[in-house]
All heavy atoms as an XYZ file, in Angstrom:
805
protein
N     204.413    133.580    116.811
C     205.218    133.621    118.004
C     205.339    135.016    118.595
O     205.694    135.191    119.720
C     206.642    133.133    117.696
C     206.734    131.698    117.380
S     206.688    130.764    118.898
C     206.453    129.162    118.267
N     205.119    136.015    117.784
C     205.308    137.369    118.307
C     204.032    138.168    118.143
O     203.125    137.779    117.443
C     206.465    138.057    117.579
O     206.121    138.245    116.223
N     203.999    139.334    118.813
C     202.843    140.206    118.714
C     203.235    141.604    119.117
O     204.320    141.844    119.616
N     202.332    142.550    118.878
C     202.600    143.941    119.214
C     201.556    144.431    120.196
O     200.426    143.995    120.171
C     202.538    144.818    117.959
C     203.632    144.550    116.954
S     205.237    145.086    117.493
C     205.043    146.844    117.458
N     201.959    145.345    121.055
C     201.033    145.978    121.981
C     201.525    147.389    122.217
O     202.435    147.596    123.003
C     200.959    145.202    123.303
C     200.054    145.872    124.308
O     198.882    146.079    124.030
N     200.588    146.228    125.449
N     200.944    148.368    121.530
C     201.283    149.788    121.718
C     202.790    150.008    121.736
O     203.335    150.607    122.644
C     200.642    150.312    122.998
N     203.479    149.472    120.716
C     204.919    149.663    120.627
C     205.728    148.585    121.310
O     206.935    148.539    121.170
N     205.082    147.702    122.056
C     205.775    146.611    122.731
C     205.844    145.413    121.792
O     204.827    144.874    121.394
C     205.041    146.227    124.020
C     205.577    145.013    124.787
C     206.967    145.284    125.325
C     204.621    144.650    125.917
N     207.053    145.014    121.433
C     207.249    143.821    120.598
C     207.327    142.623    121.542
O     208.146    142.625    122.468
C     208.547    143.959    119.801
C     208.900    142.766    118.967
C     208.147    142.715    117.653
O     207.839    143.749    117.082
N     207.853    141.534    117.186
N     206.490    141.618    121.316
C     206.397    140.473    122.218
C     206.848    139.203    121.501
O     206.400    138.927    120.392
C     204.957    140.279    122.728
C     204.490    141.534    123.472
C     204.863    139.055    123.638
C     202.994    141.566    123.741
N     207.723    138.451    122.164
C     208.120    137.140    121.655
C     207.698    136.095    122.674
O     208.120    136.147    123.827
C     209.633    137.053    121.425
C     210.053    135.691    120.937
C     209.989    135.376    119.590
C     210.465    134.712    121.826
C     210.338    134.118    119.138
C     210.818    133.452    121.379
C     210.754    133.157    120.040
O     211.091    131.907    119.582
N     206.868    135.149    122.263
C     206.415    134.061    123.126
C     207.255    132.828    122.827
O     207.168    132.262    121.731
C     204.939    133.743    122.881
C     204.047    134.839    123.395
O     203.998    135.090    124.588
N     203.358    135.521    122.496
N     208.072    132.423    123.792
C     208.921    131.253    123.608
C     208.063    129.996    123.546
O     207.156    129.830    124.358
C     209.917    131.157    124.756
N     208.354    129.111    122.597
C     207.573    127.875    122.521
C     207.872    126.966    123.713
O     209.005    126.923    124.192
C     208.034    127.239    121.207
C     209.275    127.935    120.816
C     209.333    129.235    121.539
N     206.865    126.238    124.205
C     207.077    125.328    125.337
C     208.156    124.290    125.000
O     208.180    123.758    123.894
C     205.720    124.653    125.524
C     204.741    125.566    124.864
C     205.480    126.237    123.741
N     209.047    124.068    125.948
C     210.076    123.056    125.770
C     211.305    123.514    125.011
O     212.267    122.765    124.867
N     211.296    124.731    124.502
C     212.439    125.223    123.730
C     213.570    125.638    124.669
O     213.332    126.085    125.792
C     212.022    126.412    122.877
N     214.794    125.496    124.207
C     215.965    125.887    124.998
C     215.979    127.403    125.179
O     215.655    128.153    124.254
C     217.239    125.433    124.306
N     216.359    127.842    126.365
C     216.359    129.266    126.698
C     217.219    130.061    125.730
O     216.796    131.085    125.194
C     216.819    129.482    128.154
C     217.057    130.947    128.447
C     215.797    128.920    129.114
N     218.445    129.605    125.483
C     219.358    130.341    124.597
C     218.786    130.473    123.189
O     218.870    131.536    122.566
C     220.724    129.661    124.556
N     218.181    129.418    122.701
C     217.576    129.447    121.369
C     216.421    130.439    121.313
O     216.287    131.207    120.359
C     217.084    128.043    121.008
O     216.364    128.069    119.811
N     215.576    130.434    122.346
C     214.439    131.358    122.402
C     214.908    132.806    122.408
O     214.362    133.647    121.695
C     213.607    131.111    123.655
S     212.752    129.553    123.659
N     215.898    133.093    123.228
C     216.398    134.466    123.324
C     216.991    134.900    121.993
O     216.743    136.007    121.522
C     217.411    134.600    124.482
C     218.096    135.954    124.463
C     216.715    134.383    125.820
N     217.739    134.025    121.353
C     218.316    134.355    120.046
C     217.249    134.647    119.001
O     217.355    135.614    118.245
N     216.208    133.823    118.956
C     215.107    134.043    118.008
C     214.374    135.346    118.316
O     214.016    136.096    117.408
C     214.141    132.870    118.048
C     214.708    131.601    117.472
C     213.784    130.408    117.669
O     212.648    130.543    118.114
N     214.283    129.228    117.340
N     214.155    135.601    119.591
C     213.449    136.821    119.991
C     214.224    138.051    119.540
O     213.663    138.962    118.926
C     213.256    136.841    121.513
N     215.505    138.087    119.839
C     216.299    139.261    119.494
C     216.475    139.422    117.993
O     216.578    140.545    117.496
C     217.653    139.230    120.207
C     217.586    139.827    121.583
C     217.188    139.065    122.660
C     217.914    141.154    121.796
C     217.107    139.606    123.937
C     217.841    141.705    123.062
C     217.442    140.931    124.139
N     216.479    138.330    117.266
C     216.512    138.424    115.805
C     215.278    139.176    115.306
O     215.375    140.072    114.458
C     216.575    137.022    115.202
O     216.559    137.086    113.805
N     214.120    138.836    115.878
C     212.883    139.544    115.518
C     212.946    141.007    115.953
O     212.517    141.897    115.214
C     211.674    138.886    116.177
C     211.248    137.623    115.517
C     209.963    137.082    116.117
O     209.742    137.148    117.316
N     209.122    136.545    115.283
N     213.464    141.254    117.139
C     213.530    142.623    117.648
C     214.431    143.484    116.754
O     214.110    144.635    116.463
C     214.043    142.660    119.085
C     213.211    141.888    120.080
C     213.776    141.422    121.257
C     211.865    141.596    119.849
C     213.027    140.716    122.191
C     211.112    140.886    120.765
C     211.688    140.439    121.938
N     215.559    142.918    116.313
C     216.461    143.680    115.431
C     215.808    143.951    114.077
O     215.920    145.049    113.537
C     217.784    142.938    115.250
C     218.740    143.104    116.417
C     220.125    142.559    116.105
N     220.135    141.115    115.970
C     220.251    140.265    116.990
N     220.361    140.709    118.224
N     220.251    138.963    116.769
N     215.125    142.947    113.525
C     214.485    143.116    112.218
C     213.418    144.199    112.242
O     213.223    144.914    111.255
C     213.883    141.795    111.729
C     214.939    140.834    111.254
S     214.369    139.249    110.560
C     212.628    139.293    110.550
N     212.742    144.350    113.370
C     211.665    145.343    113.467
C     212.132    146.655    114.101
O     211.321    147.553    114.301
C     210.500    144.768    114.269
O     210.892    144.548    115.609
N     213.443    146.750    114.421
C     213.973    147.942    115.102
C     213.190    148.256    116.372
O     212.921    149.417    116.680
C     213.984    149.159    114.186
C     215.291    149.310    113.462
O     216.294    148.734    113.858
N     215.277    150.074    112.396
N     212.844    147.229    117.119
C     212.067    147.399    118.349
C     212.838    148.243    119.360
O     214.052    148.123    119.488
C     211.744    146.034    118.955
N     212.108    149.095    120.059
C     212.701    149.879    121.138
C     212.248    149.371    122.498
O     212.910    149.592    123.506
C     212.340    151.373    121.011
O     210.924    151.507    121.016
C     212.923    151.964    119.739
N     211.098    148.700    122.522
C     210.544    148.123    123.747
C     210.108    146.700    123.406
O     209.368    146.493    122.446
C     209.332    148.925    124.263
C     208.810    148.334    125.553
C     209.680    150.387    124.442
N     210.582    145.728    124.204
C     210.297    144.336    123.861
C     210.124    143.485    125.102
O     210.582    143.843    126.192
C     211.424    143.778    122.995
N     209.460    142.351    124.903
C     209.268    141.380    125.986
C     209.533    139.981    125.453
O     209.112    139.643    124.349
C     207.848    141.453    126.537
N     210.237    139.191    126.254
C     210.418    137.771    125.972
C     209.612    137.027    127.025
O     209.868    137.174    128.224
C     211.900    137.345    126.031
C     212.032    135.845    125.768
C     212.742    138.142    125.049
N     208.636    136.262    126.566
C     207.765    135.504    127.469
C     208.215    134.047    127.434
O     208.077    133.371    126.413
C     206.284    135.616    127.046
C     205.395    134.864    128.024
C     205.866    137.071    126.927
N     208.802    133.597    128.549
C     209.252    132.211    128.648
C     208.076    131.321    129.030
O     207.220    131.711    129.826
C     210.363    132.086    129.697
C     211.605    132.840    129.339
C     211.870    134.074    129.916
C     212.506    132.335    128.415
C     213.013    134.788    129.587
C     213.654    133.037    128.076
C     213.914    134.267    128.666
N     208.044    130.119    128.480
C     206.976    129.170    128.791
C     206.995    128.842    130.279
O     208.060    128.703    130.879
C     207.159    127.899    127.965
N     205.812    128.735    130.874
C     205.703    128.461    132.304
C     206.428    127.181    132.719
O     206.961    127.083    133.810
C     204.241    128.365    132.739
C     203.579    129.728    132.841
O     204.289    130.749    132.815
O     202.345    129.761    132.936
N     206.444    126.190    131.828
C     207.051    124.901    132.172
C     208.572    124.894    131.986
O     209.212    123.888    132.218
C     206.421    123.772    131.356
C     206.743    123.876    129.876
O     207.108    124.933    129.376
N     206.587    122.776    129.174
N     209.132    126.012    131.553
C     210.576    126.074    131.318
C     211.144    127.343    131.940
O     211.286    128.371    131.272
C     210.880    126.040    129.821
C     212.347    125.905    129.459
C     212.876    124.532    129.875
C     212.542    126.103    127.976
N     211.472    127.297    133.224
C     212.009    128.504    133.855
C     213.393    128.833    133.300
O     214.186    127.939    133.029
C     212.085    128.134    135.333
C     212.091    126.652    135.375
C     211.379    126.172    134.146
N     213.675    130.114    133.100
C     214.996    130.515    132.628
C     216.058    130.131    133.661
O     215.802    130.174    134.863
C     214.897    132.034    132.507
C     213.466    132.360    132.580
C     212.788    131.241    133.289
N     217.217    129.717    133.169
C     218.313    129.398    134.078
C     219.415    130.453    133.933
O     219.240    131.439    133.216
C     218.841    127.982    133.823
C     219.285    127.779    132.387
O     219.734    128.760    131.750
O     219.190    126.648    131.896
N     220.534    130.237    134.598
C     221.598    131.244    134.616
C     222.158    131.558    133.232
O     222.729    132.621    133.032
C     222.725    130.800    135.528
C     222.337    130.805    136.976
C     223.498    130.560    137.877
N     224.365    129.506    137.380
C     225.108    128.731    138.129
N     225.098    128.893    139.425
N     225.870    127.801    137.607
N     221.986    130.656    132.282
C     222.501    130.926    130.939
C     221.812    132.139    130.312
O     222.374    132.774    129.429
C     222.330    129.715    130.003
O     220.941    129.409    129.883
C     223.094    128.511    130.507
N     220.611    132.454    130.787
C     219.880    133.582    130.221
C     220.655    134.888    130.388
O     220.600    135.771    129.524
C     218.451    133.685    130.804
C     218.443    134.283    132.187
C     217.548    134.504    129.901
N     221.424    135.004    131.456
C     222.166    136.248    131.706
C     223.149    136.522    130.578
O     223.113    137.580    129.945
C     222.893    136.209    133.071
C     223.797    137.422    133.237
C     221.880    136.135    134.199
N     224.041    135.579    130.308
C     225.054    135.792    129.270
C     224.434    135.951    127.887
O     224.873    136.778    127.092
C     226.061    134.648    129.264
C     226.947    134.641    130.496
O     227.179    135.725    131.065
O     227.395    133.551    130.897
N     223.413    135.162    127.609
C     222.765    135.226    126.293
C     222.085    136.582    126.096
O     222.248    137.232    125.058
C     221.771    134.064    126.100
C     221.016    134.205    124.797
C     222.496    132.733    126.155
N     221.333    137.035    127.089
C     220.642    138.327    126.972
C     221.643    139.474    126.891
O     221.484    140.388    126.067
C     219.641    138.538    128.135
C     219.128    139.967    128.167
C     218.473    137.565    128.006
N     222.690    139.438    127.700
C     223.706    140.497    127.647
C     224.317    140.572    126.244
O     224.432    141.656    125.664
C     224.804    140.272    128.723
C     226.018    141.148    128.462
C     224.234    140.544    130.105
N     224.690    139.441    125.690
C     225.259    139.428    124.341
C     224.296    139.969    123.298
O     224.685    140.756    122.425
N     223.038    139.565    123.390
C     222.034    140.031    122.430
C     221.744    141.525    122.597
O     221.559    142.237    121.610
C     220.750    139.214    122.553
C     220.896    137.769    122.132
C     221.109    137.571    120.637
O     220.970    138.528    119.854
O     221.430    136.438    120.253
N     221.713    142.006    123.823
C     221.481    143.443    124.048
C     222.620    144.272    123.454
O     222.382    145.343    122.893
C     221.340    143.748    125.540
C     220.016    143.372    126.177
C     220.077    143.531    127.692
C     218.875    144.206    125.599
N     223.827    143.783    123.558
C     224.973    144.500    123.003
C     224.907    144.558    121.484
O     225.447    145.479    120.874
C     226.276    143.857    123.478
C     226.506    144.065    124.962
C     227.649    143.260    125.528
O     228.097    142.273    124.942
N     228.128    143.660    126.699
N     224.210    143.616    120.869
C     224.062    143.582    119.406
C     222.774    144.237    118.926
O     222.480    144.233    117.728
C     224.088    142.130    118.931
C     225.409    141.443    119.165
C     225.407    139.982    118.747
N     224.616    139.718    117.551
C     223.995    138.584    117.299
N     224.042    137.596    118.164
N     223.319    138.409    116.184
N     221.984    144.787    119.848
C     220.680    145.346    119.493
C     220.582    146.776    120.025
O     219.914    147.048    121.026
C     219.549    144.469    120.079
O     219.827    143.092    119.807
C     218.200    144.830    119.482
N     221.232    147.728    119.354
C     221.289    149.098    119.871
C     219.948    149.824    119.901
O     219.797    150.785    120.658
C     222.276    149.796    118.934
C     222.277    148.980    117.691
C     221.972    147.575    118.106
N     218.972    149.380    119.118
C     217.680    150.076    119.099
C     216.873    149.837    120.370
O     216.009    150.630    120.719
C     216.848    149.631    117.893
O     216.499    148.259    117.998
N     217.158    148.747    121.072
C     216.348    148.358    122.223
C     216.699    149.179    123.460
O     217.838    149.221    123.882
C     216.543    146.869    122.514
C     215.441    146.158    123.258
C     214.109    146.273    122.526
C     215.776    144.689    123.415
N     215.695    149.841    124.031
C     215.890    150.646    125.230
C     215.255    150.049    126.464
O     215.641    150.356    127.583
N     214.258    149.169    126.254
C     213.564    148.521    127.365
C     213.310    147.060    127.013
O     212.871    146.762    125.909
C     212.215    149.180    127.645
C     212.287    150.599    128.126
C     210.896    151.160    128.351
O     210.074    150.542    129.026
N     210.620    152.320    127.781
N     213.572    146.188    127.982
C     213.337    144.765    127.794
C     212.644    144.202    129.023
O     213.078    144.447    130.155
C     214.660    144.015    127.571
C     214.548    142.497    127.439
C     213.769    142.106    126.179
C     215.929    141.863    127.437
N     211.585    143.460    128.797
C     210.849    142.801    129.872
C     210.998    141.297    129.696
O     210.700    140.762    128.624
C     209.369    143.205    129.835
C     209.201    144.689    130.017
C     209.116    145.541    128.927
C     209.177    145.244    131.290
C     209.003    146.912    129.104
C     209.066    146.611    131.469
C     208.980    147.439    130.372
O     208.880    148.794    130.551
N     211.512    140.626    130.730
C     211.634    139.172    130.733
C     210.487    138.640    131.574
O     210.337    139.017    132.738
C     212.980    138.755    131.296
C     214.194    139.292    130.536
C     215.487    138.893    131.229
C     214.190    138.812    129.095
N     209.673    137.783    130.983
C     208.421    137.367    131.621
C     208.443    135.884    131.978
O     208.580    135.014    131.107
C     207.217    137.657    130.700
C     205.908    137.243    131.372
C     207.182    139.129    130.298
N     208.319    135.621    133.279
C     208.187    134.270    133.815
C     207.895    134.424    135.309
O     208.424    135.322    135.952
C     209.459    133.449    133.607
C     209.258    132.002    133.901
N     209.375    131.475    135.179
C     208.916    130.967    133.100
C     209.127    130.180    135.129
N     208.844    129.839    133.890
N     207.058    133.545    135.882
C     206.722    133.700    137.299
C     207.838    133.338    138.281
O     207.697    133.566    139.483
C     205.508    132.781    137.485
C     205.572    131.807    136.361
C     206.247    132.516    135.225
N     208.951    132.822    137.817
C     210.037    132.432    138.718
C     210.661    133.648    139.401
O     211.088    134.586    138.741
C     211.132    131.694    137.938
O     212.268    131.515    138.763
N     210.740    133.644    140.741
C     211.366    134.774    141.442
C     212.860    134.902    141.148
O     213.430    135.980    141.281
C     211.120    134.479    142.922
C     210.628    133.094    143.007
C     210.203    132.652    141.656
N     213.499    133.816    140.714
C     214.930    133.880    140.392
C     215.211    134.776    139.197
O     216.311    135.305    139.050
C     215.472    132.468    140.128
C     215.494    131.550    141.343
C     215.975    130.162    140.943
C     216.360    132.123    142.437
N     214.214    134.969    138.353
C     214.414    135.817    137.182
C     214.745    137.250    137.593
O     215.501    137.942    136.916
C     213.180    135.779    136.280
C     213.311    136.458    134.921
C     214.477    135.883    134.119
C     212.018    136.324    134.139
N     214.227    137.703    138.714
C     214.543    139.045    139.209
C     216.018    139.206    139.515
O     216.625    140.232    139.200
N     216.620    138.199    140.125
C     218.056    138.248    140.415
C     218.877    138.246    139.133
O     219.855    138.981    139.000
C     218.470    137.072    141.314
C     217.871    137.144    142.682
C     216.864    136.274    143.049
C     218.303    138.088    143.599
C     216.297    136.340    144.312
C     217.740    138.162    144.870
C     216.733    137.281    145.215
N     218.452    137.418    138.175
C     219.163    137.367    136.892
C     219.056    138.705    136.173
O     220.024    139.191    135.581
C     218.604    136.236    136.035
C     218.949    134.867    136.558
S     218.351    133.565    135.475
C     216.979    132.943    136.439
N     217.895    139.324    136.254
C     217.685    140.620    135.617
C     218.582    141.685    136.241
O     219.126    142.537    135.529
C     216.200    141.019    135.711
O     215.422    140.017    135.065
C     215.928    142.343    135.046
N     218.769    141.642    137.538
C     219.667    142.595    138.207
C     221.081    142.480    137.659
O     221.759    143.489    137.420
C     219.683    142.352    139.715
O     218.421    142.610    140.254
N     221.528    141.261    137.450
C     222.865    141.038    136.887
C     222.954    141.591    135.472
O     223.950    142.224    135.102
C     223.198    139.531    136.902
O     223.108    139.056    138.244
C     224.581    139.272    136.358
N     221.915    141.379    134.685
C     221.893    141.914    133.310
C     221.984    143.430    133.345
O     222.742    144.038    132.582
C     220.629    141.442    132.567
C     220.648    139.926    132.366
C     220.487    142.169    131.228
C     219.326    139.330    131.925
N     221.223    144.058    134.235
C     221.231    145.526    134.346
C     222.613    146.063    134.699
O     223.021    147.120    134.198
C     220.225    145.988    135.395
S     218.510    145.778    134.906
N     223.334    145.362    135.552
C     224.683    145.792    135.912
C     225.641    145.696    134.727
O     226.541    146.520    134.578
C     225.220    144.952    137.078
C     224.567    145.207    138.425
C     225.039    144.162    139.445
C     224.883    146.609    138.913
N     225.417    144.707    133.881
C     226.316    144.493    132.746
C     225.952    145.325    131.525
O     226.803    145.594    130.684
C     226.361    143.009    132.404
C     227.052    142.215    133.530
C     227.057    140.734    133.322
N     227.706    140.316    132.092
C     227.698    139.060    131.668
N     227.091    138.113    132.384
N     228.287    138.738    130.542
N     224.683    145.727    131.414
C     224.227    146.558    130.288
C     223.372    147.686    130.861
O     222.145    147.676    130.753
C     223.423    145.733    129.257
C     223.129    146.573    128.018
C     224.143    144.457    128.870
N     224.018    148.687    131.477
C     223.252    149.736    132.169
C     222.500    150.697    131.243
O     221.666    151.463    131.711
C     224.321    150.488    132.970
C     225.594    150.217    132.250
C     225.453    148.858    131.637
N     222.738    150.624    129.941
C     222.073    151.535    129.004
C     220.667    151.072    128.629
O     219.930    151.815    127.994
C     222.898    151.692    127.723
O     223.098    150.393    127.141
C     224.239    152.342    128.019
N     220.309    149.846    129.016
C     218.995    149.296    128.689
C     218.241    149.032    129.987
O     218.784    148.466    130.930
C     219.117    147.986    127.879
C     217.744    147.431    127.551
C     219.917    148.210    126.616
N     216.978    149.447    130.017
C     216.122    149.175    131.182
C     215.586    147.749    131.030
O     214.842    147.455    130.091
C     214.974    150.176    131.214
C     213.997    149.953    132.339
C     212.877    150.978    132.270
C     211.819    150.698    133.308
N     210.702    151.652    133.183
N     215.989    146.875    131.952
C     215.569    145.475    131.908
C     214.788    145.178    133.183
O     215.246    145.483    134.279
C     216.777    144.520    131.786
C     216.309    143.073    131.682
C     217.636    144.892    130.587
N     213.606    144.600    133.019
C     212.750    144.273    134.171
C     212.279    142.830    134.064
O     212.008    142.342    132.969
C     211.503    145.168    134.193
C     211.733    146.647    134.309
C     211.875    147.159    135.716
N     210.816    146.816    136.628
C     209.827    147.627    136.982
N     209.740    148.834    136.468
N     208.927    147.225    137.863
N     212.150    142.184    135.212
C     211.532    140.858    135.283
C     210.072    141.049    135.665
O     209.758    141.844    136.542
C     212.235    140.010    136.332
N     209.191    140.329    134.997
C     207.760    140.429    135.272
C     207.191    139.018    135.415
O     207.512    138.144    134.619
C     207.041    141.133    134.124
S     207.585    142.817    133.844
N     206.318    138.813    136.393
C     205.719    137.490    136.557
C     204.641    137.186    135.523
O     204.264    136.036    135.351
C     205.127    137.532    137.964
C     204.888    138.983    138.226
C     205.945    139.727    137.469
N     204.154    138.218    134.836
C     203.093    137.995    133.847
C     203.242    138.978    132.686
O     203.816    140.062    132.831
C     201.712    138.187    134.475
O     201.504    139.556    134.781
N     202.701    138.587    131.546
C     202.712    139.464    130.379
C     201.874    140.713    130.636
O     202.222    141.803    130.187
C     202.217    138.725    129.139
C     202.216    139.523    127.835
C     203.592    140.101    127.528
C     201.717    138.657    126.695
N     200.797    140.577    131.390
C     199.964    141.741    131.712
C     200.770    142.810    132.444
O     200.637    143.997    132.162
C     198.754    141.345    132.556
C     197.684    140.617    131.745
O     197.694    140.740    130.503
O     196.852    139.914    132.351
N     201.614    142.388    133.384
C     202.442    143.363    134.095
C     203.450    144.014    133.149
O     203.664    145.212    133.203
C     203.176    142.725    135.266
C     203.970    143.769    136.052
C     204.822    143.180    137.144
O     205.284    142.052    137.046
N     205.038    143.962    138.196
N     204.032    143.243    132.261
C     204.982    143.802    131.295
C     204.296    144.827    130.398
O     204.836    145.905    130.142
C     205.600    142.688    130.446
N     203.097    144.502    129.941
C     202.349    145.443    129.103
C     202.040    146.730    129.865
O     202.144    147.821    129.315
C     201.042    144.806    128.622
C     201.233    143.735    127.586
C     199.883    143.109    127.213
C     200.006    142.033    126.179
N     198.692    141.430    125.862
N     201.664    146.592    131.123
C     201.350    147.763    131.937
C     202.594    148.639    132.125
O     202.535    149.865    131.970
C     200.817    147.323    133.295
O     200.623    148.433    134.149
N     203.717    148.027    132.449
C     204.958    148.785    132.634
C     205.402    149.452    131.330
O     205.849    150.597    131.328
C     206.061    147.879    133.167
C     205.889    147.395    134.606
C     206.895    146.290    134.897
C     206.024    148.549    135.579
N     205.253    148.735    130.225
C     205.675    149.277    128.930
C     204.821    150.481    128.528
O     205.293    151.374    127.827
C     205.599    148.201    127.867
N     203.575    150.493    128.993
C     202.702    151.615    128.637
C     202.733    152.721    129.682
O     201.913    153.626    129.661
C     201.268    151.122    128.438
O     200.745    150.639    129.650
N     203.685    152.640    130.620
C     203.851    153.709    131.593
C     203.225    153.450    132.943
O     203.258    154.300    133.822
N     202.663    152.248    133.131
C     202.066    151.910    134.424
C     203.125    151.560    135.452
O     204.318    151.586    135.180
N     202.670    151.255    136.641
C     203.623    150.889    137.715
C     203.387    149.486    138.212
O     202.425    148.913    138.148
C     203.508    151.879    138.857
C     203.936    153.243    138.398
C     204.037    154.178    139.558
C     204.441    155.523    139.013
N     205.139    156.368    139.776
């Protein structure tokens, strides 16, 4: 379910899994590995809903090692949700990305 890319810890959510469950599993892995940069890739058939905001905020508050988080899904609504997360947890850089390739590029210093 997970992978590494030049310091980027990646969690691929299984298709059909509940958003809250996926985020919890992802952050459990991130804490165990002391990840500083991570990405949660949501399945294309399961767009994140508003619950992702509260769940991610709670998990970020429990994961002090994490400095950058990329939420990956092609839904444009994820950008709005990410903005809300950033306002609630300003110490972590959180970005929405439509693809894992973009998240990898941003994590490695690309634009």
